[in-house]
C-alpha positions in Angstrom: 43.9 22.8 114.4 40.7 22.5 116.4 40.6 20.0 119.3 37.8 18.3 121.0 38.8 19.3 124.5 41.3 21.5 126.2 44.1 19.4 127.8 46.9 21.3 129.4 49.5 19.9 131.7 52.6 21.9 132.6 55.8 19.9 132.3 59.4 20.9 132.4 61.0 22.0 129.1 62.5 18.9 127.4 66.2 18.4 127.1 67.0 17.5 123.5 69.4 14.5 123.3 69.6 13.5 119.7 70.5 9.8 119.1 72.4 9.2 115.9 70.3 7.0 113.5 69.1 7.3 110.0 65.4 7.6 110.5 64.5 8.3 114.1 65.3 11.0 116.6 64.8 10.6 120.4 64.4 13.7 122.6 64.5 13.0 126.3 62.7 15.3 128.7 63.3 15.9 132.3 59.7 15.0 133.1 60.1 11.2 132.6 58.9 11.3 129.1 60.6 11.3 125.7 59.7 12.1 122.1 60.4 9.7 119.2 59.8 11.1 115.7 61.0 10.7 112.2 64.0 12.8 111.4 62.0 14.6 108.6 58.7 14.8 110.5 57.5 18.4 110.9 56.3 19.9 114.2 52.9 18.7 115.3 50.0 21.0 116.0 48.8 22.7 118.1 51.8 24.3 119.9 51.0 22.5 123.2 50.9 19.1 121.5 53.3 17.6 124.0 51.2 18.6 126.9 48.2 17.1 125.3 49.8 13.7 124.5 51.3 13.6 128.0 47.9 14.0 129.6 47.0 10.4 128.5 50.1 8.8 129.8 49.6 10.5 133.2 45.9 10.0 133.5 44.9 6.7 131.7 46.1 3.6 133.5 48.7 1.6 131.7 49.3 4.0 128.8 53.0 4.2 128.0 53.0 5.5 124.5 50.8 8.0 122.7 51.0 9.1 119.1 49.8 12.1 117.1 47.1 11.7 114.5 48.7 11.8 111.0 47.4 13.6 107.9 48.4 13.6 104.3 49.1 17.0 102.6 45.5 17.0 101.2 44.1 16.8 104.7 42.9 13.2 104.7 43.7 10.9 107.6 46.8 8.9 107.0 46.6 7.1 110.3 45.2 7.2 113.8 47.5 4.5 114.9 48.4 1.1 113.4 47.3 -2.5 113.8 49.6 -5.4 113.2 48.2 -8.3 115.4 45.0 -8.2 113.4 43.2 -10.3 110.9 44.0 -7.8 108.2 47.6 -7.7 109.2 49.4 -4.4 109.2 47.3 -1.4 108.3 46.9 2.3 109.1 43.8 2.8 111.1 41.4 5.1 109.3 43.5 5.8 106.3 41.8 7.8 103.6 39.0 9.2 105.7 38.1 12.9 105.9 40.2 15.0 108.2 37.2 15.4 110.6 36.9 11.6 111.2 38.4 10.1 114.3 38.0 12.9 116.8 38.6 10.7 119.9 41.6 8.7 121.0 41.8 5.1 119.7 43.7 2.3 121.4 45.9 0.5 118.8 48.7 -2.0 118.5 51.4 0.5 117.8 52.5 3.8 116.2 54.5 3.4 112.9 55.5 7.0 112.2 55.0 10.6 112.9 55.5 11.7 116.5 55.1 9.6 119.6 55.5 10.5 123.3 56.8 7.6 125.4 57.3 6.9 129.1 61.1 6.9 129.6 61.1 3.9 131.9 59.1 1.9 129.4 61.4 3.0 126.6 64.5 2.0 128.5 62.9 -1.3 129.8 62.4 -2.5 126.2 65.8 -1.1 125.1 64.1 1.3 122.7 67.4 2.7 121.3 68.4 -0.7 120.2 65.0 -1.4 118.7 65.1 1.8 116.6 68.6 1.0 115.5 68.1 -2.7 114.7 64.7 -2.4 113.0 65.4 0.7 110.9 62.2 1.8 109.1 60.3 -0.6 111.3 61.7 0.9 114.4 58.8 2.9 115.8 56.4 0.2 114.8 58.6 -2.3 116.8 58.9 0.0 119.7 55.2 0.2 120.2 54.8 -3.6 120.0 57.6 -4.1 122.4 55.9 -1.8 124.9 52.7 -3.8 124.3 54.4 -7.1 124.8 55.6 -6.0 128.3 52.0 -5.0 129.2 51.9 -1.3 128.3 49.1 0.4 126.3 49.3 2.5 123.2 47.0 5.3 122.2 46.7 7.3 119.0 45.4 10.7 120.0 43.8 13.3 117.6 44.4 16.0 120.2 47.8 16.4 118.4 48.2 16.1 114.7 51.1 16.1 112.2 51.4 16.0 108.4 53.2 12.7 107.9 52.6 9.9 105.4 55.4 7.5 106.4 54.6 3.8 106.0 57.1 1.0 106.7 58.4 -0.3 103.4 57.4 -3.8 102.4 60.5 -4.3 100.3 63.1 -4.0 103.2 63.8 -7.7 103.6 66.7 -7.1 105.9 64.6 -5.3 108.5 61.6 -7.7 107.9 63.9 -10.6 108.9 65.2 -8.6 111.9 61.6 -8.0 113.0 60.7 -11.7 112.7 63.8 -12.6 114.7 62.8 -10.1 117.4 59.1 -10.9 117.7 58.7 -14.3 116.1 56.2 -13.3 113.4 56.0 -11.2 110.2 54.8 -7.6 110.7 53.0 -7.5 107.3 50.6 -10.4 107.9 51.1 -12.3 111.1 49.7 -15.8 111.3 47.5 -15.1 114.3 47.3 -18.8 115.2 51.0 -18.8 115.8 51.0 -15.4 117.5 48.3 -16.6 120.0 50.5 -19.7 120.7 53.7 -17.7 121.1 52.3 -14.8 123.1 49.5 -16.4 125.1 48.9 -14.4 128.2 51.0 -11.5 127.0 50.3 -7.9 126.2 50.2 -8.4 122.4 46.8 -10.1 122.6 45.1 -7.2 124.3 42.3 -6.8 121.7 39.5 -9.2 122.7 37.5 -8.2 119.6 39.9 -10.3 117.5 41.5 -12.8 119.9 38.6 -14.0 122.1 36.8 -16.0 119.4 33.6 -15.5 117.5 30.2 -16.5 118.5 28.8 -19.6 116.7 28.1 -19.1 113.0 24.4 -19.7 112.8 23.7 -18.0 109.5 22.5 -21.0 107.6 20.3 -22.2 110.4 18.7 -18.7 110.6 18.5 -17.8 106.9 18.5 -21.0 104.9 19.2 -20.7 101.2 19.6 -16.9 101.4 21.7 -16.5 98.3 19.3 -18.7 96.2 16.4 -16.5 97.4 18.3 -13.3 96.4 19.2 -14.8 93.0 15.5 -15.6 92.3 14.1 -12.3 93.5 16.6 -9.5 92.9 18.0 -8.6 89.5 21.1 -6.8 90.8 22.1 -9.7 92.9 21.6 -12.0 89.9 23.8 -9.8 87.7 26.5 -9.8 90.4 26.4 -13.5 90.7 26.7 -14.0 86.9 29.6 -11.6 86.7 31.5 -13.4 89.4 30.8 -16.8 88.0 32.0 -15.7 84.6 35.3 -14.6 86.2 35.8 -18.1 87.7 35.1 -19.8 84.4 37.5 -17.3 82.6 40.4 -18.0 84.9 39.8 -21.7 85.1 39.1 -23.0 81.6 41.6 -22.8 78.8 43.0 -20.7 77.2 43.2 -18.3 80.2 43.3 -20.9 83.0 45.3 -24.0 83.5 42.2 -26.2 83.5 41.1 -28.6 86.2 39.3 -28.6 89.5 37.6 -25.5 91.0 37.4 -25.3 94.8 34.7 -23.0 96.1 35.9 -22.4 99.7 33.2 -21.2 102.0 30.5 -22.3 99.6 27.6 -21.6 102.0 24.3 -22.5 100.5 25.9 -23.5 97.2 24.6 -20.9 94.8 28.0 -19.9 93.4 29.2 -23.5 93.2 26.1 -24.2 91.2 26.8 -21.3 88.8 30.4 -22.4 88.3 29.2 -25.9 87.3 26.6 -24.4 85.0 29.5 -22.4 83.3 31.3 -25.7 82.6 33.7 -26.0 85.6 34.3 -29.1 87.6 33.7 -27.7 91.1 33.6 -28.9 94.7 32.1 -26.6 97.4 33.7 -26.7 100.9 32.1 -25.2 103.9 32.7 -25.7 107.7 28.9 -25.7 108.5 27.2 -29.1 108.0 23.9 -27.2 107.6 25.4 -25.2 104.8 26.6 -28.3 103.0 23.2 -30.0 103.4 21.4 -26.9 102.1 23.7 -26.7 99.1 23.3 -30.4 98.2 19.5 -30.1 98.4 19.3 -26.9 96.4 21.5 -28.3 93.6 19.7 -31.7 93.4 17.1 -30.8 90.9 19.3 -28.9 88.4 21.0 -30.2 85.3 24.6 -29.5 84.5 26.7 -29.8 81.3 28.6 -33.0 80.7 27.4 -34.4 84.0 29.5 -31.9 86.0 27.2 -31.9 89.0 28.8 -29.9 91.8 29.9 -31.7 94.9 30.0 -30.5 98.5 32.1 -31.4 101.5 32.5 -30.3 105.1 35.8 -28.6 105.5 37.3 -25.2 106.3 39.7 -22.8 104.8 42.5 -23.6 107.3 42.6 -27.3 106.4 41.3 -27.8 102.9 40.8 -31.6 102.4 42.8 -31.8 99.1 46.4 -32.6 98.1 49.0 -30.0 97.1 48.4 -28.4 93.7 45.0 -30.0 93.3 43.0 -27.0 92.1 43.1 -24.9 88.9 41.2 -22.1 90.7 40.0 -21.4 94.2 37.2 -19.0 94.9 36.6 -17.2 98.3 33.5 -15.2 97.9 32.1 -13.1 100.8 34.2 -15.2 103.3 37.4 -13.6 104.2 35.7 -10.9 106.3 34.5 -13.6 108.6 37.9 -15.3 109.2 39.8 -14.9 112.5 43.2 -15.6 110.7 43.0 -14.8 107.0 46.7 -15.3 106.2 46.5 -18.8 107.5 43.6 -19.5 105.1 45.4 -17.8 102.2 48.5 -19.9 102.7 46.4 -23.0 102.7 44.6 -21.9 99.5 48.0 -21.3 97.9 49.0 -24.8 98.9 46.2 -26.5 97.0 46.5 -24.3 93.9 48.4 -25.5 90.9 51.3 -23.5 89.7 49.8 -20.9 87.4 46.4 -21.4 89.0 44.2 -18.5 90.1 42.7 -17.4 93.3 39.6 -15.1 93.1 38.5 -13.3 96.3 35.5 -11.0 96.8 34.7 -9.0 99.9 32.8 -5.8 100.8 35.0 -2.7 100.8 35.4 -0.9 104.1 33.5 2.3 104.7 33.9 4.6 107.7 31.4 4.0 110.5 29.4 1.2 108.9 29.5 -2.5 108.0 27.8 -4.5 105.3 26.8 -7.1 107.9 27.5 -6.0 111.5 26.1 -9.3 112.8 28.6 -11.5 111.1 31.5 -9.5 109.6 34.5 -9.2 111.9 36.2 -6.5 109.8 36.3 -5.2 106.2 39.1 -4.1 103.9 40.0 -1.1 101.8 41.7 -2.0 98.5 45.2 -1.3 99.7 44.8 -3.6 102.7 43.2 -6.3 100.7 46.0 -6.4 98.1 48.8 -6.3 100.6 47.4 -9.2 102.6 46.9 -11.5 99.6 50.4 -10.6 98.2 51.8 -11.7 101.6 50.5 -15.2 101.1 53.1 -17.7 100.1 53.5 -17.9 96.3 50.6 -15.6 95.5 50.8 -12.4 93.5 47.8 -10.1 92.8 47.4 -9.7 89.0 44.1 -7.9 88.7 41.8 -5.9 91.0 38.3 -4.6 90.4 35.2 -3.3 92.1 31.5 -4.0 91.8 29.7 -0.8 92.4 26.1 0.4 92.4 24.1 -1.3 95.1 27.2 -3.3 96.0 30.6 -2.0 97.0 32.6 -5.1 96.5 36.4 -5.4 96.1 37.5 -8.2 93.7 41.1 -9.4 93.7 42.5 -12.0 91.3 45.9 -13.6 92.3 48.1 -16.1 90.5 50.1 -18.9 92.1 53.7 -18.7 91.1 55.0 -21.3 88.7 
């Protein structure tokens, strides 16, 4: 397999010292480094892969674990490292992209599978053998995070590659509980507010992109009633808006919905709240920006609504929705989740205010390699697998339907139901 650069460091031949465990094998070398791999993982490429991975540990300050790029049998990227302490929760970085993508090393939270090269002192300092044993299929993932927690760095390096599609299983509750006991948070979808409190000043919060805070959200001050303008002037935007509004009405009003209040969380300039009301829903829009609430109130003032169901608007945010438990028949979150710094916290709050049997409808632009729908304001974007996994991780929510809006748009649509 072609590489970007030639990296060759001569190291002593490793001494193989297998450790008995179901999933992982540890081979200790005489050079102060050891290899951790899945017991069924094939040999990486090229032949000098160990030298290539060791180069980064020996030459990049703080690096204590490096992992090989992982491919699926069709040659698509399965992972160039994993993220866990991330707004999207656990995900394989770069999954599904063409094999040529990601030709440079990427710093990541951890390595979840395949083959990793580890500094022996760091491995022993975090009691790596015990982590691999205790966490089972989450063992390598936990090992990388433990090294991170003590201040080490983790790199995924395409200079070595292996065919491996292992992903930690979501259904292993025994090991999920063991992980929470060990780290204090869930590996699938950590509540980042709690993680920042628990691990302030520690190595797990290394990624300033997601933990240093956003710049002020000035979108409404800068752009005014942007959605209303698009609705008036652009047919494809208007079609998209009507399609999404019809979904909310379908899953709110009987016979498909439980009937009652709709909460439009992140209502912005109020266009969708307006359309929900026009479709016959009783709806309240909630937005953290007073400018957005003022714009929405002004834009809706001159419109007529059926049965006097004029939409209302309140200042509030997705992490503290100003309603009682089980107050809403349906909650919408349109073009919002990609802005949030702690989505699982918002999803748990949305679940709280939903009635049993009520529906949550979420729309977000789908992730594409190397680009963003709105680089000024989007902190991240999802692929469908990541989107569904995160919403299913929210308390009491189960995804029942997924869809896509294609053409000019590339939206992911997920509909979840609150358990009865």
